[in-house]
Backbone as CSV, one residue per row, in Angstrom:
resi,resn,N_x,N_y,N_z,CA_x,CA_y,CA_z,C_x,C_y,C_z
1,MET,111.459,90.546,89.680,112.025,91.458,90.668,111.029,92.588,90.941
2,ALA,110.863,92.933,92.185,109.888,93.951,92.587,110.415,95.351,92.305
3,ASP,109.489,96.251,91.956,109.860,97.658,91.807,110.228,98.207,93.174
4,PRO,111.083,99.252,93.237,111.535,99.760,94.531,110.471,100.462,95.357
5,ALA,109.422,101.004,94.747,108.393,101.720,95.500,107.055,101.561,94.795
6,PRO,105.962,101.647,95.548,104.655,101.517,94.910,104.405,102.640,93.921
7,GLN,103.749,102.316,92.852,103.371,103.290,91.836,101.869,103.172,91.629
8,PRO,101.132,104.280,91.706,99.694,104.187,91.459,99.435,103.517,90.109
9,GLY,98.428,102.663,90.076,98.070,101.966,88.850,98.786,100.645,88.659
10,ARG,99.564,100.221,89.631,100.269,98.941,89.516,99.265,97.802,89.421
11,ARG,99.653,96.761,88.740,98.810,95.574,88.610,99.342,94.405,89.429
12,PHE,100.616,94.399,89.720,101.236,93.336,90.502,101.954,93.968,91.684
13,VAL,101.636,93.511,92.883,102.196,94.107,94.092,102.631,92.990,95.033
14,SER,103.846,93.080,95.531,104.355,92.148,96.537,104.407,92.868,97.881
15,PRO,104.347,92.125,98.987,104.377,92.776,100.298,105.574,93.710,100.493
16,GLN,106.736,93.370,99.960,107.906,94.234,100.142,107.813,95.532,99.330
17,ASP,106.815,95.626,98.443,106.629,96.833,97.634,105.900,97.945,98.369
18,VAL,105.278,97.641,99.506,104.445,98.626,100.197,104.924,98.850,101.623
19,GLU,104.553,99.992,102.171,104.904,100.304,103.553,104.240,99.323,104.513
20,THR,104.758,99.275,105.721,104.167,98.487,106.794,103.642,99.450,107.846
21,GLN,102.376,99.297,108.198,101.808,100.061,109.302,101.996,99.214,110.554
22,ILE,102.704,99.767,111.538,103.002,99.030,112.761,102.243,99.664,113.925
23,PHE,101.507,98.826,114.658,100.746,99.241,115.826,101.197,98.394,117.011
24,ASP,100.757,98.735,118.214,101.129,97.918,119.376,100.479,96.537,119.335
25,TRP,99.463,96.361,118.507,98.751,95.088,118.402,99.170,94.244,117.208
26,GLY,99.904,94.823,116.252,100.303,94.064,115.074,100.668,94.959,113.909
27,THR,100.635,94.392,112.703,101.048,95.115,111.499,100.030,94.926,110.376
28,ILE,100.061,95.887,109.434,99.222,95.809,108.234,100.055,96.234,107.031
29,LYS,99.883,95.519,105.929,100.449,95.901,104.639,99.287,96.016,103.658
30,TRP,99.020,97.234,103.180,97.938,97.479,102.232,98.482,97.293,100.828
31,THR,98.186,96.137,100.219,98.726,95.826,98.898,97.833,96.285,97.759
32,SER,96.607,96.714,98.073,95.752,97.335,97.075,94.965,98.443,97.756
33,GLU,95.243,99.656,97.336,94.572,100.864,97.842,94.841,101.956,96.817
34,PRO,94.178,103.104,96.917,94.385,104.142,95.909,95.854,104.528,95.698
35,ARG,96.646,104.592,96.764,98.049,104.993,96.629,98.909,103.958,95.915
36,VAL,98.444,102.723,95.861,99.261,101.646,95.297,98.740,101.192,93.937
37,THR,97.453,100.861,93.857,96.906,100.290,92.624,95.860,101.174,91.958
38,ASP,95.560,102.320,92.533,94.472,103.184,92.068,93.095,102.597,92.330
39,ALA,93.014,101.510,93.099,91.702,100.943,93.440,90.910,101.997,94.207
40,ARG,89.678,102.200,93.843,88.835,103.207,94.501,87.655,102.581,95.232
41,ARG,87.184,101.445,94.765,85.982,100.846,95.348,86.291,99.898,96.484
42,PHE,87.569,99.583,96.675,87.950,98.705,97.773,89.437,98.890,98.063
43,SER,89.838,98.423,99.233,91.257,98.300,99.567,91.432,96.908,100.167
44,LEU,92.654,96.379,100.054,92.944,95.047,100.551,94.284,95.074,101.257
45,GLY,94.311,94.480,102.446,95.546,94.438,103.208,95.733,93.123,103.928
46,VAL,96.980,92.845,104.253,97.332,91.678,105.053,97.589,92.172,106.469
47,VAL,96.871,91.608,107.428,96.944,92.025,108.822,97.553,90.888,109.635
48,VAL,98.507,91.213,110.489,99.076,90.226,111.400,98.844,90.728,112.818
49,LEU,98.067,89.954,113.593,97.816,90.282,114.996,98.743,89.437,115.856
50,GLN,99.443,90.072,116.768,100.345,89.345,117.656,99.546,88.565,118.697
51,ALA,100.151,87.526,119.245,99.494,86.671,120.242,98.946,87.514,121.395
52,GLY,97.670,87.304,121.704,97.035,88.004,122.811,96.650,89.437,122.509
53,LYS,96.900,89.905,121.308,96.606,91.303,120.937,95.486,91.346,119.918
54,GLY,95.001,92.555,119.657,93.964,92.683,118.646,93.602,94.116,118.364
55,HIS,92.765,94.268,117.355,92.237,95.570,116.973,90.904,95.702,117.695
56,THR,90.914,96.453,118.805,89.747,96.523,119.689,88.593,97.304,119.056
57,ARG,87.467,97.314,119.747,86.183,97.845,119.255,86.344,99.161,118.488
58,HIS,85.859,99.137,117.258,85.898,100.303,116.390,84.872,100.085,115.278
59,ASN,84.636,101.103,114.484,83.771,100.946,113.319,84.334,101.759,112.163
60,HIS,83.721,101.587,110.985,84.130,102.304,109.785,82.874,102.941,109.192
61,PRO,82.645,104.229,109.477,81.439,104.889,108.956,81.366,104.812,107.429
62,GLY,80.257,104.265,106.943,80.018,104.189,105.506,80.845,103.156,104.760
63,VAL,81.556,102.293,105.476,82.457,101.333,104.832,82.181,99.917,105.333
64,GLU,81.968,98.991,104.389,81.864,97.568,104.726,83.260,96.989,104.860
65,GLU,83.368,95.915,105.623,84.644,95.219,105.751,84.400,93.717,105.662
66,VAL,85.328,93.032,105.016,85.342,91.576,104.999,86.702,91.153,105.521
67,LEU,86.697,90.211,106.459,87.936,89.631,106.979,87.972,88.160,106.605
68,TYR,89.132,87.699,106.175,89.341,86.280,105.903,90.530,85.843,106.752
69,VAL,90.321,84.849,107.599,91.386,84.371,108.477,92.267,83.402,107.691
70,MET,93.515,83.802,107.496,94.477,82.974,106.757,95.154,81.957,107.669
71,ASP,95.495,82.399,108.881,96.243,81.539,109.790,95.982,81.984,111.220
72,GLY,96.028,81.038,112.132,95.856,81.349,113.545,94.408,81.216,113.979
73,GLU,94.165,81.686,115.202,92.824,81.595,115.775,92.586,82.780,116.688
74,GLY,91.337,83.145,116.796,91.036,84.289,117.640,89.565,84.379,117.954
75,GLU,89.174,85.574,118.391,87.781,85.849,118.709,87.357,87.077,117.924
76,GLN,86.236,86.956,117.237,85.686,88.063,116.469,84.418,88.533,117.143
77,MET,84.294,89.853,117.291,83.072,90.446,117.799,82.510,91.345,116.704
78,VAL,81.211,91.167,116.447,80.473,92.045,115.538,79.164,92.352,116.237
79,GLU,78.843,93.630,116.401,77.591,93.983,117.070,76.399,93.685,116.168
80,ASP,75.288,93.246,116.779,74.078,92.975,116.008,73.313,94.280,115.786
81,ALA,72.145,94.179,115.179,71.348,95.364,114.827,70.927,96.189,116.035
82,THR,70.917,95.578,117.232,70.544,96.315,118.439,71.761,96.882,119.162
83,GLY,72.961,96.623,118.631,74.184,97.105,119.271,74.767,96.138,120.285
84,ARG,74.185,94.938,120.374,74.677,93.921,121.314,75.882,93.208,120.695
85,PRO,76.994,93.116,121.443,78.167,92.414,120.909,77.912,90.917,120.750
86,VAL,78.196,90.389,119.582,78.114,88.960,119.314,79.549,88.479,119.080
87,ARG,80.020,87.562,119.933,81.396,87.061,119.864,81.402,85.627,119.369
88,ARG,82.423,85.323,118.586,82.539,83.976,118.048,84.004,83.633,117.835
89,PRO,84.399,82.402,118.151,85.763,81.983,117.833,85.923,81.887,116.313
90,VAL,87.085,82.295,115.821,87.387,82.203,114.391,88.765,81.581,114.216
91,ARG,88.958,80.943,113.075,90.245,80.325,112.770,90.434,80.293,111.262
92,ALA,91.581,79.799,110.835,91.928,79.755,109.414,90.769,79.197,108.591
93,GLY,90.443,79.900,107.517,89.367,79.502,106.618,88.061,80.230,106.846
94,ASP,87.921,80.915,107.988,86.678,81.626,108.291,86.651,83.000,107.622
95,THR,85.448,83.414,107.215,85.206,84.738,106.640,84.225,85.470,107.531
96,ILE,84.482,86.754,107.761,83.607,87.592,108.581,83.191,88.792,107.744
97,HIS,81.892,89.061,107.647,81.394,90.267,106.974,80.953,91.256,108.038
98,ILE,81.441,92.484,107.916,81.080,93.539,108.861,80.389,94.644,108.068
99,PRO,79.080,94.825,108.266,78.366,95.877,107.541,78.907,97.268,107.896
100,ALA,78.662,98.212,107.020,79.080,99.592,107.260,78.539,100.085,108.597
101,ASP,79.341,100.855,109.303,78.983,101.520,110.554,78.919,100.607,111.778
102,VAL,79.043,99.301,111.611,78.871,98.354,112.712,80.179,98.221,113.502
103,TYR,80.058,98.286,114.826,81.238,98.130,115.686,81.670,96.671,115.728
104,HIS,82.985,96.487,115.767,83.557,95.143,115.742,84.960,95.167,116.343
105,GLU,85.501,93.984,116.630,86.886,93.855,117.078,87.369,92.449,116.754
106,THR,88.676,92.331,116.589,89.310,91.043,116.322,90.458,90.886,117.302
107,ILE,90.441,89.797,118.074,91.469,89.543,119.077,92.112,88.185,118.792
108,ASN,93.428,88.147,118.781,94.165,86.897,118.624,94.156,86.185,119.968
109,ARG,93.497,85.035,120.047,93.441,84.253,121.284,94.436,83.094,121.266
110,GLY,95.221,82.990,120.208,96.197,81.917,120.092,97.555,82.318,120.614
111,TRP,98.499,81.383,120.534,99.860,81.611,121.040,100.810,82.102,119.953
112,ARG,100.347,82.074,118.702,101.196,82.518,117.594,100.468,83.604,116.812
113,PRO,101.152,84.301,115.905,100.484,85.358,115.150,99.259,84.851,114.388
114,MET,98.283,85.723,114.266,97.054,85.465,113.502,97.119,86.337,112.256
115,THR,96.954,85.740,111.082,97.044,86.480,109.824,95.682,86.540,109.166
116,LEU,95.297,87.754,108.762,94.001,87.991,108.131,94.184,88.765,106.834
117,ILE,93.250,88.589,105.936,93.109,89.473,104.779,91.941,90.383,105.118
118,ALA,92.139,91.697,104.994,91.082,92.673,105.263,90.751,93.415,103.976
119,VAL,89.452,93.533,103.689,88.983,94.275,102.521,87.993,95.326,102.997
120,TYR,88.231,96.584,102.605,87.302,97.675,102.877,86.635,98.068,101.563
121,SER,85.330,98.361,101.641,84.628,98.861,100.467,83.661,99.955,100.899
122,PRO,83.855,101.186,100.412,84.961,101.642,99.582,86.244,101.796,100.400
123,SER,87.324,102.071,99.692,88.595,102.313,100.376,88.487,103.580,101.220
124,GLY,89.411,103.751,102.131,89.422,104.941,102.981,89.951,104.702,104.370
125,PRO,89.467,103.653,105.079,89.953,103.447,106.440,91.462,103.201,106.524
126,GLU,92.059,102.659,105.468,93.511,102.436,105.507,94.267,103.755,105.628
127,ALA,93.743,104.816,105.030,94.372,106.137,105.151,94.190,106.680,106.571
128,LEU,93.032,106.417,107.181,92.807,106.847,108.563,93.759,106.123,109.512
129,LEU,93.977,104.829,109.274,94.920,104.081,110.107,96.328,104.648,109.976
130,ARG,96.713,105.005,108.759,98.044,105.584,108.516,98.236,106.864,109.341
131,ALA,97.161,107.631,109.510,97.238,108.901,110.238,97.077,108.732,111.747
132,ASP,96.753,107.526,112.210,96.561,107.271,113.642,97.857,107.557,114.398
133,PRO,97.790,108.272,115.530,99.006,108.576,116.290,99.741,107.324,116.785
134,GLY,99.036,106.190,116.898,99.669,104.946,117.337,100.309,104.153,116.212
135,CYS,100.272,104.707,114.990,100.810,104.016,113.816,102.232,104.478,113.533
136,HIS,103.130,103.513,113.420,104.508,103.777,112.986,104.637,103.216,111.582
137,LEU,105.152,104.010,110.647,105.274,103.559,109.260,106.692,103.107,108.967
138,LEU,106.794,101.940,108.387,108.061,101.412,107.927,108.016,101.458,106.399
139,PRO,108.990,102.074,105.747,108.935,102.226,104.284,108.994,100.883,103.552
140,PRO,108.604,100.881,102.284,108.678,99.647,101.502,110.065,99.019,101.596
141,GLY,110.057,97.685,101.644,111.313,96.954,101.716,111.826,96.741,103.123
142,GLY,111.319,97.524,104.085,111.773,97.395,105.477,111.122,96.209,106.155
143,LEU,111.770,95.694,107.150,111.224,94.595,107.937,110.627,95.142,109.225
144,PRO,109.437,94.624,109.618,108.853,95.121,110.879,109.632,94.672,112.095
């Protein structure tokens, strides 16, 4: 049985144990971050992009990101060293590495939700997303 709320230093975390960040493009559940597991060198979240939606061009200053596509299909853009956007179709099983400071975007090009695992190193961008004016927070246990 899951604990009612996240506790820093937890070792086992279920999606219903953490808040849901809701955006117009989809949802994120950060199951490992400083507020939940005391992880400091990375954060990990489950991202669901709705059909035709995505997290448009942005970057994370000083933070690397790895995306793993769990389900669905989409288009990933990662800028090259000259700042030129490089786009590629991605689907379940694909991994994308985004170096620190590099602009990127992920768009769901499929008809059903696209699910990704996102890892930031070091942690930090998840807190910035929480503070975004377009973010609605649903408490642990709530359904999006």
